[in-house]
C-alpha positions in Angstrom: 100.8 140.8 106.8 103.0 138.5 104.6 104.4 136.9 107.9 100.9 136.5 109.4 99.6 134.7 106.1 102.6 132.5 106.0 102.4 131.5 109.7 98.7 131.0 109.4 98.8 128.5 106.4 101.6 126.6 107.9 99.7 126.6 111.4 96.6 125.5 109.7 98.3 122.6 107.7 100.0 121.0 110.8 96.9 121.4 112.7 94.6 119.5 110.1 97.4 116.9 110.2 97.4 116.4 113.9 93.8 116.6 114.1 93.4 113.6 111.5 96.6 111.7 113.1 94.9 111.9 116.7 91.8 110.4 115.2 93.3 107.4 113.4 97.0 107.0 113.0 96.3 104.5 110.3 94.3 106.5 107.8 96.2 106.9 104.7 95.3 110.7 104.4 97.8 111.2 107.2 100.7 110.4 104.8 99.8 113.3 102.3 98.6 115.6 105.3 102.0 115.3 107.1 103.6 116.0 103.5 101.8 119.1 102.7 102.4 120.4 106.5 106.2 120.0 105.9 106.2 121.6 102.3 104.2 124.6 104.1 107.5 125.2 105.7 109.2 126.1 102.6 107.7 129.6 102.2 108.9 130.5 105.8 112.5 131.0 103.8 111.3 134.1 102.2 110.6 135.7 105.9 114.5 135.4 106.5 116.7 138.4 105.9 117.3 138.8 102.0 121.3 137.4 102.3 120.7 134.6 104.6 117.2 133.8 102.5 119.4 133.2 99.2 122.2 131.2 101.2 119.3 129.1 102.8 117.6 128.7 99.5 120.7 127.6 97.5 121.7 125.1 100.4 118.2 123.4 100.2 118.1 123.5 96.7 121.4 121.9 96.5 120.7 119.3 99.2 117.7 118.2 97.3 119.3 118.0 93.9 122.1 115.8 95.3 119.3 113.6 96.9 117.4 113.3 94.0 120.7 112.4 91.8 122.0 109.9 94.4 118.8 107.8 95.1 118.9 105.5 92.2 122.4 104.7 92.8 121.8 104.1 96.6 118.8 101.9 95.7 120.9 99.8 93.1 123.6 99.4 95.4 121.3 98.4 98.4 119.5 96.0 96.0 122.7 94.3 95.0 123.5 94.0 98.8 120.3 92.7 99.5 120.6 89.9 96.8 123.9 89.0 98.2 122.9 88.6 101.9 119.2 87.3 101.5 119.2 85.7 97.9 117.4 86.2 94.6 114.0 86.0 95.9 111.5 88.3 94.1 111.0 90.3 97.2 114.5 90.8 97.3 115.1 92.4 94.1 112.6 95.3 94.8 115.1 97.8 95.8 117.2 97.1 92.8 114.3 97.3 90.4 113.1 100.5 91.8 116.7 101.9 91.5 116.9 101.2 88.0 113.3 102.6 87.3 114.2 105.9 89.2 117.4 106.0 87.0 115.6 105.7 83.8 113.1 108.2 85.0 115.7 110.7 85.7 117.6 110.2 82.2 114.1 110.6 80.7 113.4 113.8 82.6 116.8 115.1 81.8 116.2 114.3 78.2 113.0 115.8 78.0 114.1 119.0 79.6 116.9 119.5 77.1 114.5 118.6 74.1 112.3 121.3 75.4 115.0 123.9 75.7 116.1 123.5 72.2 115.3 126.1 69.7 113.1 124.3 67.1 113.9 126.7 64.6 117.6 126.5 64.8 119.2 124.8 62.0 121.7 123.1 64.3 119.1 121.1 65.8 119.0 118.0 63.5 117.8 115.2 65.8 114.4 116.1 67.5 111.6 113.7 67.1 108.2 114.9 68.6 107.3 111.4 69.3 110.2 110.8 71.3 109.6 113.6 73.7 105.9 112.3 74.2 107.8 109.0 75.4 110.4 110.6 77.4 107.6 112.9 79.1 105.5 109.5 79.9 108.4 107.8 81.5 109.5 110.8 83.4 105.9 111.7 84.8 105.2 108.0 85.7 108.5 107.7 87.6 108.0 111.1 89.4 104.4 110.1 90.3 105.3 106.8 91.8 108.6 108.1 93.5 106.6 111.1 95.0 104.0 108.5 96.3 106.6 106.3 97.9 108.3 109.5 99.3 105.1 110.6 101.0 104.6 106.9 102.4 108.0 106.7 103.3 108.1 110.0 105.5 104.9 109.1 107.3 106.2 105.6 108.1 109.2 107.1 109.7 107.4 109.7 111.6 105.4 107.0 113.3 108.6 105.4 114.6 110.0 108.9 116.3 106.8 110.4 117.9 106.7 110.2 121.6 104.2 107.2 123.0 103.1 106.2 126.5 104.6 103.6 128.5 101.5 102.1 130.2 100.1 98.9 128.3 97.9 96.2 129.5 99.0 93.9 126.6 101.8 93.7 123.9 101.0 91.7 120.9 104.5 90.5 119.1 104.3 89.5 115.5 105.9 86.2 114.5 108.6 86.3 111.5 109.7 82.8 110.9 112.0 80.3 112.8 115.5 79.0 112.1 115.8 75.4 112.0 112.1 75.2 112.7 112.4 76.1 116.5 114.7 79.2 116.9 113.6 83.1 116.2 115.5 84.5 113.4 117.4 87.9 113.7 114.3 89.8 112.6 111.9 87.9 115.1 114.6 88.3 117.8 114.7 92.0 117.1 110.9 92.2 117.7 111.0 90.2 121.0 113.9 92.2 122.3 111.8 95.7 121.6 108.7 93.9 123.3 110.9 93.1 126.4 112.1 96.8 126.3 108.2 97.8 126.4 107.7 95.2 129.2 110.6 96.4 131.4 109.8 100.2 131.0 106.1 99.5 131.9 105.1 100.6 135.7 102.6 97.9 135.5 104.0 95.1 133.4 101.7 94.1 130.6 100.6 90.6 129.3 102.6 89.6 126.4 101.0 87.8 123.3 103.3 86.3 121.1 101.6 85.6 118.1 102.3 82.9 115.1 101.2 79.5 114.2 103.3 76.6 113.0 104.5 76.4 109.6 104.6 73.4 107.4 108.7 73.4 107.8 108.7 74.3 111.7 108.9 71.9 114.5 107.0 74.2 116.8 104.8 77.2 116.5 106.3 80.6 116.3 104.3 81.6 119.4 105.9 78.8 121.4 109.5 79.7 120.1 108.9 83.3 121.3 107.4 82.1 124.6 110.9 79.9 125.2 112.8 83.2 124.2 110.9 85.5 126.5 111.2 83.1 129.3 114.8 83.0 128.8 115.1 86.6 129.0 113.3 86.7 132.6 109.9 87.2 131.3 107.4 85.2 133.9 105.3 82.6 132.0 102.5 83.7 133.8 102.7 87.3 132.0 102.7 85.1 128.6 99.6 84.4 126.6 100.4 82.6 123.3 98.3 82.9 120.3 99.6 80.0 117.9 96.8 79.6 115.4 97.6 82.5 113.1 99.3 82.3 109.5 99.0 85.8 108.3 99.3 89.4 109.8 95.6 89.8 109.9 95.0 86.5 111.8 98.0 87.5 114.2 95.9 90.5 115.2 92.4 89.1 114.9 93.1 86.2 117.1 95.3 88.1 119.5 92.2 90.4 119.7 90.2 87.5 121.0 92.6 86.6 123.6 92.6 90.3 125.0 88.6 90.4 124.7 88.3 87.2 127.0 90.2 89.1 129.4 89.0 91.3 132.3 89.9 94.8 133.2 91.7 97.6 131.2 93.0 96.7 127.7 95.4 99.2 126.7 97.3 97.5 123.7 100.5 97.7 121.9 101.8 96.0 119.0 105.3 95.3 118.4 106.5 94.5 114.8 109.4 95.5 112.5 109.6 99.2 112.1 108.6 99.2 108.2 105.6 96.9 109.0 103.9 99.3 111.6 101.7 101.2 109.4 100.1 98.4 107.4 99.7 96.5 110.8 97.6 99.4 112.2 95.4 99.6 109.2 94.6 95.8 110.1 94.0 96.9 113.8 91.3 99.6 112.4 89.6 96.9 110.4 89.3 94.4 113.3 88.5 97.2 115.7 91.6 96.8 117.7 92.7 100.0 119.5 96.4 100.0 119.9 99.8 101.7 119.6 102.3 100.5 117.1 105.7 100.2 118.1 108.8 99.1 115.5 111.7 97.0 116.4 115.1 97.5 114.8 115.8 96.3 111.4 119.0 95.9 109.5 119.7 98.9 107.4 120.5 97.1 104.2 117.1 95.2 104.5 114.9 98.3 105.4 114.5 99.6 101.6 113.1 96.6 100.1 110.9 95.8 102.9 109.3 99.4 103.0 108.9 99.0 99.2 107.0 95.6 99.7 105.0 97.3 102.3 104.3 100.3 99.7 102.9 97.8 97.1 100.8 95.9 99.7 99.0 99.0 100.8 98.4 100.4 97.3 97.1 96.8 96.3 94.2 97.3 98.4 91.2 97.9 95.9 90.3 101.6 97.3 94.0 102.8 97.1 94.8 101.1 94.0 91.8 102.9 92.4 92.6 106.2 93.8 96.4 105.8 93.1 95.7 104.5 89.2 93.4 107.5 88.8 95.9 110.1 89.9 98.4 108.4 87.4 96.0 108.3 84.7 95.1 112.2 85.6 98.9 113.1 85.1 99.3 111.1 82.0 96.1 112.6 80.4 97.5 116.4 81.1 100.4 115.2 79.1 98.6 114.4 76.0 95.9 117.1 76.3 
């Protein structure tokens, strides 16, 4: 009976996730449904034989604890690396800032647990201030709440990159990402182009490529034109390239590219290629403009990924609807503390 209930619950969680995922990959609920489905695997440990159950349980707990303790130091070191390689722009400080915040939260949590475990009637307890405990709890809960939300977001972002996808497209939109010397693709943009070329060559019926990006004030040519030149240099026929050179934002990239696709005849299975950390937010824009497509992520340097993903997390949660939900959840957690 216990086995049936455990398997039934886990199956129901994964079924609900895949139902939602199959309907729309850009929905925010998918992040939490996937996380809950993965958590539902936990009770499966109790179905193992007693000695093995204890060993697996201890191993899992040890890995989780080690991960929790290592995260802030990894983020801090990564933040320092990011600053050294990319400069001191505010977006490059995100990993460092989050690492420091998580470290403070872990210290506050540890201090709060120690304070809570002390015997208040013991004469040895000299330093104890209830107000301090409240402050520790406030910091601890806030950091845990934000960290959990980010973890859920990160897991789904990674999941989008590893799921199988089809290789038969009619159009491939490639997002711009700035130019070197005003006319050459940056490494980030080149990685996107290389991924798009990979998609093109694997397709049994080569799709039309849509490099998308306008001309910035400091650029000699449009990003789309620079991308087109790179594609041609890699053997992509010019007839298979339709440039979109008016856009200045991700939303415009997709909107103007959709106009090009809508103006064409025939089937319109579409893929969008962007950096792996950016796929989820790009898919959300696709839903807003009614563009059905598959998101494909290109390689990003490992040191760059954490800060970039934090930036995406902030951007998604800055949307009015999600900001309200996120703030409401945080206020609920804090209210429980002070009741």
